Every structure is written in structure tokens, then in C-alpha cells.
C-alpha positions in Angstrom: 0.0 0.0 0.0 1.5 3.4 -0.9 1.2 6.7 1.0 -1.1 8.0 -1.8 -3.5 5.2 -1.4 -3.6 5.0 2.4 -4.7 7.4 5.1 -5.1 7.3 8.8 -8.5 7.9 10.3 -8.9 8.9 14.0 -11.9 7.4 15.8 -13.1 9.7 18.6 -14.9 8.8 21.8 -18.6 9.3 21.0 -21.3 10.5 23.3 -23.0 7.1 23.9 -25.7 8.7 26.1 -27.5 12.0 26.4 -25.0 14.7 27.6 -22.3 12.3 29.0 -18.9 14.0 29.1 -16.5 11.1 29.6 -16.1 7.3 29.4 -13.6 4.8 30.7 -11.9 2.2 28.4 -12.7 -1.1 30.0 -11.2 -3.5 27.4 -9.7 -3.4 23.9 -10.7 -6.2 21.6 -8.1 -5.3 19.0 -4.3 -4.5 19.0 -2.1 -2.6 16.5 -1.7 -4.6 13.3 -5.2 -6.2 13.5 -7.5 -5.9 10.5 -10.9 -4.5 11.3 -14.1 -4.1 9.3 -16.9 -1.5 9.3 -19.2 -2.3 12.3 -16.7 -4.5 14.2 -16.7 -4.0 18.0 -13.2 -2.7 18.9 -13.6 -1.9 22.6 -15.9 -1.8 25.6 -16.3 1.5 27.5 -18.1 2.4 30.7 -20.0 5.6 31.1 -21.8 7.0 34.1 -24.8 5.0 33.0 -23.7 1.7 31.6 -21.1 -0.4 29.8 -21.3 -0.1 26.0 -19.4 -1.8 23.2 -18.2 0.6 20.5 -18.1 -0.5 16.8 -15.6 1.0 14.4 -17.0 2.8 11.3 -14.0 1.9 9.0 -12.4 -0.9 7.1 -8.7 -1.0 7.6 -5.8 -1.9 9.9 -5.3 -0.7 13.5 -2.4 1.7 13.4 -2.4 2.9 17.1 -4.4 2.7 20.3 -4.2 6.1 21.9 -5.7 5.2 25.2 -4.8 2.3 27.6 -7.4 0.1 29.4 -8.6 1.7 32.6 -8.2 5.2 31.4 -11.0 7.8 31.4 -11.2 10.2 28.5 -13.4 13.1 27.4 -16.0 12.7 24.7 -14.4 13.7 21.4 -10.9 12.5 22.3 -9.2 10.3 19.6 -8.9 6.8 21.0 -7.8 4.7 18.0 -6.2 5.3 14.7 -7.2 3.2 11.7 -5.2 3.0 8.4 -7.6 2.8 5.5 -7.0 2.3 1.8 -8.4 4.8 -0.6 -10.7 6.4 2.0 -13.0 5.1 4.7 -14.6 1.7 4.1 -12.0 0.4 1.6 -10.5 -3.1 2.1 -6.9 -3.3 3.3 -4.5 -5.9 1.9 -3.3 -8.5 4.3 0.4 -7.4 4.0 -0.5 -3.9 5.2 0.2 -4.6 8.9 3.9 -5.1 8.1 4.2 -1.4 7.3 3.7 -0.2 10.9 7.0 -0.5 12.7 6.5 2.8 14.6 3.4 4.9 14.0 4.5 8.4 13.0 2.3 11.1 14.5 2.5 13.4 11.5 0.7 10.7 9.4 -2.4 11.0 11.6 -5.2 13.0 10.1 -7.5 14.5 12.7 -11.0 14.8 11.3 -12.1 18.4 10.9 -15.1 19.5 13.1 -18.4 18.5 11.6 -16.9 15.5 9.9 -16.2 13.3 13.0 -17.1 9.7 12.6 -20.6 9.1 14.1 -22.1 5.8 15.3 -25.6 5.1 14.4 -27.8 6.1 17.2 -25.0 8.0 19.0 -24.5 11.8 19.1 -21.0 13.4 19.1 -20.5 16.7 20.7 -19.6 19.3 18.1 -17.6 21.4 20.5 -15.2 20.7 23.3 -16.8 19.4 26.5 -16.7 21.5 29.6 -16.0 19.5 32.7 -14.5 19.7 36.1 -10.7 19.6 36.5 -9.4 16.0 36.6 -6.9 14.8 39.2 -3.4 14.4 38.0 -2.7 11.1 36.3 -6.2 10.7 34.8 -5.6 12.6 31.5 -3.7 11.3 28.6 -0.6 13.4 28.1 1.7 13.1 25.1 4.6 11.4 27.1 2.0 9.0 28.7 0.5 8.2 25.3 4.0 7.5 23.9 4.7 5.1 26.8 1.3 3.4 26.4 1.9 3.0 22.7 5.3 1.5 23.3 3.8 -1.0 25.7 1.0 -1.9 23.3 3.5 -2.3 20.4 5.5 -4.6 22.6 2.4 -6.7 23.2 1.6 -6.7 19.5 5.1 -7.9 18.7 5.0 -10.6 21.3 1.5 -11.9 20.3 2.6 -14.1 17.3 4.9 -16.1 19.7 3.0 -19.4 20.3 4.5 -20.0 23.8 1.5 -19.0 25.9 -1.0 -20.7 23.5 1.2 -23.8 23.2 1.2 -24.2 27.0 -2.6 -25.0 26.7 -3.3 -23.0 29.9 -7.0 -22.1 30.2 -8.0 -18.5 31.0 -8.2 -18.1 34.8 -11.8 -18.1 36.1 -12.8 -14.9 38.0 -15.7 -12.6 38.1 -15.3 -9.1 36.6 -15.0 -7.3 40.1 -12.2 -9.7 41.0 -10.4 -9.1 37.7 -10.7 -5.4 38.3 -9.2 -5.8 41.8 -6.3 -7.9 40.4 -5.7 -5.3 37.8 -5.6 -2.4 40.3 -3.2 -4.3 42.6 -1.0 -5.5 39.7 -1.7 -9.2 40.2 -1.5 -11.6 37.3 -4.5 -14.0 37.7 -2.5 -16.8 36.0 -0.2 -16.8 39.1 -3.1 -16.9 41.7 -4.1 -20.2 43.3 -7.9 -20.4 43.2 -9.9 -21.5 46.2 -13.4 -20.8 45.0 -15.9 -23.4 43.7 -15.0 -24.9 40.3 -11.6 -23.3 40.4 -12.9 -19.7 40.5 -10.5 -17.1 41.9 -11.9 -15.0 44.7 -11.1 -11.6 46.2 -9.4 -13.4 49.1 -7.1 -15.3 46.7 -6.0 -12.0 45.1 -5.3 -10.5 48.5 -3.4 -13.6 49.4 -1.3 -13.3 46.3 -0.5 -9.6 47.2 0.5 -10.7 50.7 2.8 -13.4 49.3 4.3 -11.0 46.9 5.1 -8.4 49.5 6.5 -10.9 51.9 8.7 -12.5 49.3 11.4 -9.8 49.3 11.8 -10.0 53.0 12.4 -13.8 52.8 15.0 -13.3 50.0 17.9 -11.1 51.4 19.6 -9.0 48.8 23.1 -10.3 48.1 25.1 -7.6 46.2 28.4 -9.5 46.3 29.2 -13.2 46.3 31.9 -12.7 48.9 29.2 -12.2 51.6 27.7 -15.7 51.8 25.8 -15.3 55.1 25.2 -11.7 56.1 23.7 -11.6 59.6 21.5 -8.5 58.9 19.5 -10.5 56.3 17.0 -11.4 58.9 16.4 -7.8 60.0 13.9 -6.8 57.3 11.7 -9.8 58.2 9.8 -7.9 61.0 8.7 -5.2 58.6 7.2 -7.6 56.0 4.2 -8.6 58.1 3.2 -4.9 58.6 3.2 -4.3 54.8 1.3 -7.4 53.9 -1.1 -7.0 56.8 -2.2 -3.6 55.7 -2.6 -4.8 52.1 -4.9 -7.6 53.3 -6.9 -5.5 55.7 -7.9 -2.7 53.4 -8.7 -2.4 49.7 -9.2 1.0 48.0 -11.6 0.9 45.0 -11.8 4.0 42.8 -15.4 5.3 42.6 -16.2 5.9 38.9 -18.6 5.0 36.2 -22.1 3.8 37.2 -21.3 3.7 40.9 -20.0 7.3 40.9 -23.1 8.5 39.0 -25.4 6.6 41.3 -23.8 8.1 44.4 -24.1 11.6 43.1 -27.7 11.1 42.0 -28.8 9.7 45.4 -27.1 12.5 47.3 -28.8 15.0 45.1 -32.2 13.4 45.4 -32.0 12.9 49.2 -31.1 16.6 49.8 -33.3 18.1 47.1 -36.7 16.4 47.3 -38.4 16.3 50.7 -39.0 12.5 51.1 -41.9 11.0 52.9 -42.3 7.3 53.3 -45.5 5.4 54.2 -45.9 1.7 55.0 -48.6 -0.9 54.8 -48.6 -4.7 55.6 -50.8 -6.7 53.4 -51.9 -10.4 53.0 -50.8 -11.5 49.6 -51.9 -15.1 49.8 -54.3 -14.8 46.9 -51.6 -13.1 44.8 -49.2 -16.0 45.4 -51.9 -18.4 44.3 -52.5 -16.4 41.2 -48.7 -16.5 40.4 -48.9 -20.3 40.6 -51.9 -20.4 38.3 -50.3 -18.1 35.7 -47.2 -20.3 35.6 -49.5 -23.1 34.3 -51.3 -20.8 31.8 -50.4 -21.4 28.1 -50.4 -17.7 27.5 -47.5 -17.3 29.8 -45.5 -20.3 28.5 -41.8 -19.5 28.3 -42.3 -16.3 30.4 -41.0 -15.8 33.9 -44.0 -15.2 36.3 -43.1 -13.9 39.7 -44.8 -11.8 42.5 -42.9 -8.8 41.1 -44.9 -9.0 37.9 -48.2 -8.6 39.8 -46.7 -5.9 42.0 -45.8 -4.0 38.9 -49.3 -4.5 37.5 -50.8 -3.4 40.8 -48.7 -0.2 40.7 -49.8 0.6 37.2 -53.4 0.2 38.2 -52.8 2.5 41.2 -51.2 5.1 38.9 -54.2 4.9 36.5 -56.6 5.5 39.4 -54.4 8.3 40.8 -52.6 9.9 37.8 -51.2 12.9 39.8 -48.6 10.6 41.4 -47.0 10.2 38.0 -45.3 13.5 37.8 -42.0 15.4 38.3 -40.9 18.7 39.8 -39.4 21.3 37.4 -37.2 23.5 39.7 -36.2 25.9 37.0 -39.7 26.9 35.9 -41.3 26.0 39.3 -43.9 23.7 37.7 -45.3 20.3 38.3 -45.0 18.2 35.1 -47.6 15.5 34.9 -46.8 12.5 32.8 -49.5 10.9 30.7 -47.4 7.8 30.2 -45.7 5.4 32.6 -42.1 4.4 32.1 -41.8 1.8 34.9 -38.4 1.7 36.5 -37.1 -1.5 38.1 -34.1 -1.1 40.4 -31.4 -3.7 39.7 -28.2 -4.5 41.5 -25.3 -5.3 39.1 -21.6 -5.8 39.5 -21.1 -2.2 38.4 -23.6 -0.8 40.9 -27.3 -0.1 41.2 -29.0 0.8 38.0 -32.7 1.6 37.2 -33.7 0.7 33.7 -37.3 1.2 32.8 -40.0 -0.4 30.7 -41.2 2.2 28.2 -45.0 2.8 28.1 -45.6 0.1 30.6 -49.2 1.3 31.0 -50.1 0.1 27.5 -48.9 -3.5 28.0 -51.0 -6.6 28.8 -49.9 -8.8 31.6 -48.1 -11.3 29.3 -46.4 -8.4 27.5 -45.4 -6.9 30.8 -44.0 -10.3 31.9 -41.9 -10.5 28.7 -40.6 -6.9 29.1 -39.8 -7.5 32.8 -37.9 -10.7 32.0 -35.8 -9.0 29.2 -35.0 -6.0 31.5 -33.7 -8.2 34.3 -31.7 -10.5 32.0 -30.1 -7.5 30.3 -29.2 -5.9 33.6 -27.6 -9.0 35.0 -25.5 -9.4 31.9 -24.3 -5.8 32.2 -25.7 -4.9 28.7 -28.3 -2.3 29.8 -28.1 0.7 27.4 -28.1 4.3 28.5 -31.4 4.9 26.7 -33.0 2.2 28.8 -32.2 4.1 32.0 -33.6 7.5 30.8 -37.1 8.9 31.1 -38.4 6.8 34.0 -41.5 8.2 35.7 -42.0 5.8 38.7 -39.9 3.0 40.2 -40.2 -0.3 42.0 -37.3 -1.7 44.2 -37.6 -5.3 45.3 -35.7 -5.6 48.6 -37.6 -8.7 49.5 -35.3 -10.8 47.3 -32.6 -10.2 49.9 -34.8 -11.3 52.8 -35.5 -7.7 53.9 -38.9 -6.9 55.3 -39.0 -3.3 53.9 -37.0 -0.1 53.6 -37.2 3.7 53.0 -36.1 4.0 49.4 -34.6 7.2 48.0 -36.4 8.6 44.9 -34.8 8.1 41.5 -33.9 11.6 40.4 -36.7 13.2 38.3 -39.4 11.0 39.7 -42.1 11.6 42.3 -42.5 8.1 43.9 -40.8 4.8 44.4 -42.3 1.6 45.8 -40.3 -0.8 47.9 -41.5 -4.5 48.1 -40.4 -6.5 51.1 -40.0 -10.2 51.6 -43.1 -12.4 51.4 -43.3 -14.6 54.5 -45.8 -16.9 56.2 -47.2 -15.1 59.3 -50.1 -15.5 61.6 -52.9 -13.4 60.3 -56.6 -12.8 61.2 -58.5 -14.1 58.2 -62.3 -14.4 58.3 -62.3 -14.0 62.0 -59.7 -16.7 62.7 -55.9 -16.6 63.1 -54.4 -18.5 60.2 -51.0 -18.7 58.6 -51.0 -16.4 55.6 -48.4 -15.0 53.1 -47.7 -11.5 54.2 -45.5 -8.7 52.9 -44.8 -5.0 53.8 -44.9 -2.3 51.1 -43.2 1.1 51.5 -43.9 4.1 49.3 -41.5 7.1 49.3 -42.7 10.2 47.5 -41.7 13.8 46.9 -43.8 15.9 49.3 -43.5 19.0 47.1 -45.9 17.5 44.6 -47.5 14.5 46.4 -49.3 15.2 49.6 -50.2 12.6 52.3 -53.6 12.0 50.9 -52.4 11.2 47.4 -49.5 9.1 48.6 -51.8 7.1 50.9 -54.4 6.5 48.2 -51.7 5.1 45.8 -50.2 2.8 48.5 -53.7 1.6 49.6 -54.7 0.8 46.0 -51.5 -1.3 45.4 -52.2 -3.2 48.7 -55.9 -3.7 47.7 -55.0 -5.2 44.3 -52.4 -7.6 45.9 -54.8 -8.6 48.6 -57.6 -9.3 46.1 -56.0 -9.6 42.6 -59.4 -10.0 41.0 -59.5 -6.2 41.3 -57.2 -6.2 38.3 -60.1 -7.1 36.1 -62.4 -4.3 37.3 -59.8 -1.6 38.0 -57.3 -2.1 35.1 
């Protein structure tokens, strides 16, 4: 390929959500010298809302990775350079990778403003992003970029060697949080002895590896000269080793960023902005549990996951229909209450990256089987860490199911921009007065938190009472829905 027929295209970090200013490179799927095609996923990034895979809009050969894994960069920052033939989208001959001994910076063409590559469905900020000053070490300076590139080129050069593959060693088994911990502590998982079930590496295994690594220098005295075979002071450093390893084992510092950082900021803002009020009700849900069992046998629900949460969601939608003023938000700038004539039902989900609240769009229009399908897809996507930023935007009212953890109830904090959130506690058999006699019944406690600026005690009480009434006698779904 000649210089005339080849050019270098810079792919910039896109805005993968609405108004996001930065993202962290979690993992690169390509290295310098790899051939890529239009639409191929090249990396995974984490924003303040979710983890997202980024496809490349070019056909060509990877010339340079500008950003190392674990680095946070601004939207609009070049993250990868692609050498393309005859313009974007052209095929690149197989021998092209051999012509990249050292990527020369003058050869890189930065796209002029207004012609930045854009992903389908993503928006790219046309101007530089304003943001708070970053702590030292988090931006990508030219010396740091050079060092990162030198390391990446070293990895690319070493990749063709078959030694690691020939060894036939399987990839160590570990969950993403454990891999992140090992990366932060500089521990190679291949050297860690697993103690978890099925050979899975645990956090304790990583800490043990750190302790062993820090203790090793103390057990191996430095011998600068052969003529000193048995220096007596060699045993002196030994007492300091336990202190270093003990501190490393007792404490772990985890940077707060991405989803967890955004959640923390949102919860603090919500707690100290909206005046929260929480009301509670304990309800007999024996009939609801019987209906769950019946629906599981219904052919209309075949292949769908039917759970008490499904009927709780439907009961809340019925309560919102009967009390539409609860489905609103407070506009501080204009000092207005914004009533929503649609329900985007949020479901709080705990994930390895933190708490997220994806929502079911227009849930009020769905039948019970459709709601079951949407709920199942939402939960599955959240557990796999593939929830998109769009799925977490525009929520109007939320459910948080603390009962799955065996908790009776709680006082949930409002999702920012919403007026109410319903907490569902554990369903347990309890003695209950039923038809004048004390009998064992399935009982749960509901808690409704609401923004007292726009929801008064009467409205909040009516909504909570309606949810409880539907769950106590689910036949009301037929007449009230």
C-alpha cells in the first residue's frame, strides 16, 4: 500500500448517552496490526450510566491505540487510529500490517469539526466538552501516550509467539470485580491459586497473592556480592514484612467511577433536594401468590417468567391509573409540576457495576403477558451488564424489590426526576386474622416514598392503599385495570 492510497482515520470517543462527558476504556478487543471491518466492535467502555461496546466505522488496519485500558477520556478524544485504503470503508491488503514499525504522529489526520465519525444512534458533541478539572494522572498526556503505545506495540510484537498458547493453559476463572481488583493491585491472575468453587479465583485469593508477593522480598535477602555468603543483617527486614502485607490484606481501595459514581451523586442530590416522605402498609398477599402459581401453568405465559414482582408491577400501574397525579416530576427551573400521561416503569437492579434503574417504556399500555416479557428482558439484560443508557432514561415511577434479599422493607430514595418509588419487602408466612380466625397467611410489607413538594399525604396514601388492595384481592385487576 502506498502513501497515496492509504490514510489514517482517527476514531473519537462518541457520546454514547445524552449529555455524557466522559467514558472509561474497560477493554480493547483489537491491537495494533489487527485488521478491522466496518461495524466491528473494537472496545468496551463504561460511562456514568452503563457499559457499552463501540463499533468502528471503518475498514482497515489498526495503526495505534491512543488510550490504555482503565483510562477515562473526554467525549471527542481520539482513542484509536485506523489506516484505511483509498478512503474510509475500503478493504486493506493482508500485507498492510507489516508497514507499521513505529506509528508516525505526522501521518495521523484529525477529522475536521463537523466530519467526525458518528455511530448510528450516537451523538457526538460538536464542541469541546466543559467538565470539572481532573486529578493528575487521569488525563492522557503526550509522554504518557507514547509510553502506552510503546507497551501496546510490545504486546503486539509478542503476540505471534506461540509460547502461551502452546502451553494450553486455560484463562483463569474470575468474576469481573475480581479481575478489576487484580488489575488495580497489579496481580497476574495466572499466578493466583484459586480456592473458590470450580476453580474460581476469589477476592481473598487476590489479596493472598498480594501478601505473598510483598512478603517474598523479606524472605530473600539482597546479596550484592558473592563474597558475603551469610550476612547476619539479612533477617532484619523480616519484621517489617508482616506490617506491609497485613495492611494490604486488611484494606482495599476501590476507585469510585462509572455507574457507581453517578449513582452516588444522584442519590445524594435526590436525598437533599426532594423532601422525602415514606408510608408503610402490611398486606396479606396469599391470593396473589396463588395467582402466580396459576399463571405459571397458563399457556399464554408459556416461556415467560412469572413472579410476584410481575403482579406488584401491574398493581402499581393500576394505582397510577386511578391516581394519575402521582406520575409527575418537579421542574425546579420553571417552578412547575410536570404531569406524565405515560408510565415508564423503572425496576431497580443490583449489578456488579452498581445499582441501575432501567425502565419499561410505556408500561401502562402492556397486557400482563407483555409486561412479563418486558420485565424478563429487562432483568436479564441488567444481569449481563448490557443495559443501554437509553433504557435508563425517562423513567417516571420506580419499584425496588428488597424482598429478594430477605429484607422486610425499607425507606427507598427517589430516582432523580421521579415523584415516587415503591419498595417491596420479603413475602413470608405469618399468623394473620382471616375471616375471624388466626391463620398462617403469606404477608409482605410495602413502603412508598414520595416527593412531598408535589405529592401530599392523601395522594400518597391512596396510591399505596390501591396497590395493597390489588395484591390482597388480585381480582380487582379485572375491574380496575
